[in-house]
C-alpha positions in Angstrom: -8.9 -8.1 19.2 -7.6 -6.6 16.0 -5.4 -3.5 16.2 -5.8 -0.2 14.5 -5.7 -0.4 10.7 -5.4 2.2 8.0 -7.0 2.2 4.6 -4.7 0.3 2.1 -4.4 0.5 -1.7 -5.6 -2.6 -3.7 -2.0 -3.1 -4.9 -1.2 -4.3 -1.3 -2.7 -7.6 -2.5 1.0 -8.5 -2.8 0.9 -8.9 1.0 -1.7 -11.7 0.6 0.4 -13.3 -2.1 3.4 -13.1 0.3 1.3 -15.0 2.9 0.7 -17.8 0.4 -2.6 -16.7 -1.2 -3.2 -16.7 -4.9 -5.8 -15.0 -7.1 -8.4 -17.7 -7.8 -11.3 -16.0 -9.4 -12.9 -12.6 -10.0 -16.6 -11.8 -10.1 -17.4 -8.3 -11.0 -15.3 -6.0 -8.9 -14.3 -8.6 -6.2 -11.4 -10.9 -6.4 -11.2 -14.2 -4.5 -7.8 -15.1 -3.0 -7.2 -18.7 -1.8 -4.5 -20.3 0.4 -4.4 -24.1 0.8 -2.5 -25.6 3.7 -3.1 -29.4 3.7 -6.8 -30.0 4.2 -7.4 -26.3 5.3 -8.5 -23.8 2.8 -8.5 -20.1 3.6 -10.4 -17.7 1.3 -10.5 -13.9 1.3 -12.8 -11.8 -0.9 -11.1 -8.5 -1.8 -12.9 -5.6 -3.5 -10.8 -4.3 -6.5 -11.0 -0.6 -5.5 -8.4 2.2 -5.5 -8.4 2.1 -1.7 -9.7 -0.5 0.7 -11.3 1.0 3.8 -10.0 0.0 7.2 -13.2 -1.9 8.2 -13.2 -3.9 5.0 -9.5 -4.6 5.5 -10.2 -5.9 9.0 -12.9 -8.2 7.5 -10.4 -9.5 4.9 -7.8 -10.2 7.5 -10.3 -12.1 9.6 -11.3 -14.2 6.6 -7.7 -14.9 5.8 -6.8 -15.7 9.4 -4.0 -13.0 9.4 -3.3 -10.9 12.5 -2.7 -7.1 11.9 0.9 -7.5 13.2 1.5 -10.3 10.7 0.0 -8.0 8.0 2.4 -5.2 8.8 5.4 -7.6 8.6 4.3 -8.8 5.2 4.5 -5.2 3.8 
């Protein structure tokens, strides 16, 4: 189960980049980040907002297969 998360600013996208993701495309106010590891491809859709709510961040981490502890270490 995911731990307690706080809202994060969009600029923390650098943590996704540190985890190997890159900005692939943008459609409207949402940015698609992609990480390729061999045959596996992880994607995360991130809203380009001033602050990302905790529930949305939880969903992003789930899509990206990143644990909250790992997320904290990336920052």
